[in-house]
C-alpha positions as CSV (number, residue, x, y, z in Angstrom):
1,M,0.0,0.0,0.0
2,I,1.1,3.6,-0.7
3,K,0.3,6.4,1.7
4,R,-0.2,9.8,0.2
5,I,0.5,12.5,2.8
6,W,-0.5,16.2,2.5
7,H,-0.4,19.2,4.8
8,G,-2.6,22.3,5.0
9,W,-2.6,25.1,7.5
10,T,-5.4,27.6,8.4
11,T,-6.1,30.2,11.0
12,H,-7.8,29.3,14.3
13,A,-10.8,31.2,13.1
14,N,-11.1,29.0,10.0
15,A,-10.1,25.6,11.4
16,D,-13.6,24.3,12.3
17,R,-14.9,25.5,9.0
18,Y,-12.2,23.8,7.1
19,E,-12.6,20.5,9.0
20,S,-16.3,20.5,8.3
21,L,-15.7,21.2,4.6
22,L,-13.4,18.2,4.5
23,K,-15.8,15.9,6.3
24,E,-19.0,17.0,4.6
25,E,-17.9,17.8,1.1
26,I,-14.3,17.0,0.1
27,F,-14.0,13.5,1.5
28,P,-17.4,12.4,0.3
29,G,-16.5,13.8,-3.2
30,I,-13.3,11.7,-3.2
31,E,-15.2,8.6,-2.2
32,A,-17.9,9.3,-4.9
33,K,-15.1,9.1,-7.6
34,Q,-14.8,5.4,-6.8
35,V,-11.1,5.3,-7.8
36,P,-10.0,1.7,-8.2
37,G,-7.3,1.1,-5.6
38,Y,-8.3,3.9,-3.2
39,R,-8.4,2.5,0.3
40,G,-9.5,5.4,2.5
41,I,-8.4,8.6,4.1
42,Q,-7.4,9.8,7.6
43,L,-7.5,13.3,9.0
44,L,-5.1,14.7,11.6
45,R,-5.3,18.1,13.3
46,R,-2.8,19.9,15.4
47,E,-3.2,23.2,17.1
48,H,-0.2,25.6,17.0
49,A,0.0,29.0,18.7
50,D,-0.6,30.9,15.5
51,E,-2.3,28.4,13.2
52,V,-3.9,25.0,12.9
53,E,-2.2,22.2,10.9
54,F,-4.2,19.5,9.1
55,I,-2.6,16.4,7.6
56,T,-4.5,13.9,5.3
57,L,-3.2,10.4,4.9
58,M,-4.8,8.6,1.9
59,G,-4.3,4.9,1.2
60,F,-3.9,3.5,-2.3
61,D,-2.9,0.1,-3.6
62,S,-0.3,1.5,-6.0
63,L,1.1,4.5,-7.7
64,D,-1.2,3.6,-10.7
65,A,-4.2,4.1,-8.4
66,I,-2.9,7.5,-7.4
67,K,-2.5,8.4,-11.1
68,A,-6.2,7.5,-11.6
69,F,-6.9,9.9,-8.8
70,V,-4.7,12.9,-9.7
71,G,-3.2,12.2,-13.1
72,E,0.3,11.4,-14.4
73,D,2.1,13.7,-11.9
74,V,1.3,11.9,-8.7
75,T,2.9,14.6,-6.6
76,V,0.3,17.3,-7.6
77,S,-1.9,18.5,-4.8
78,D,-5.6,18.6,-5.5
79,V,-6.9,21.6,-3.4
80,P,-10.5,22.5,-4.3
81,D,-11.4,26.2,-4.5
82,K,-13.5,26.1,-1.4
83,A,-10.6,24.8,0.6
84,R,-8.3,27.5,-0.9
85,E,-10.7,30.1,0.5
86,V,-10.1,29.0,4.1
87,L,-6.5,27.7,4.0
88,A,-3.7,30.1,4.8
89,R,-1.1,27.8,3.0
90,W,-0.8,24.2,1.8
91,D,1.7,21.8,0.3
92,A,1.9,22.2,-3.4
93,H,3.0,18.6,-3.7
94,A,2.0,15.5,-1.7
95,Q,4.5,12.9,-0.5
96,H,4.2,9.2,-1.0
97,Y,5.5,6.4,1.2
98,E,5.3,2.7,0.8
99,M,3.7,1.2,3.9
100,R,6.0,-1.6,5.0
101,E,4.0,-2.7,8.1
102,Q,0.9,-1.9,10.0
103,R,0.0,-3.2,13.4
104,R,-3.2,-2.7,15.4
105,Y,-3.4,0.1,17.8
């Protein structure tokens, strides 16, 4: 499995709005695409003194599955316009890691 990792940051004032947008619109939109090899998404949130950081971890069977999701350049970030309105900054490129082991937690 390949994990696709992406970071976005927003203000404290926009953090709840952004999280709701992810959960109510963006994640369901990703799922609706029914990309073969897509295995799910996780959302992490961390409060900093001056901003709020979000990390998404998406699971895919292979780089080919990621290509089906974003196109030939698998590093390209897909940031919808609604997200850009509330994010202060974001990764222009996602990182990909081969998952070597997973244990229960």
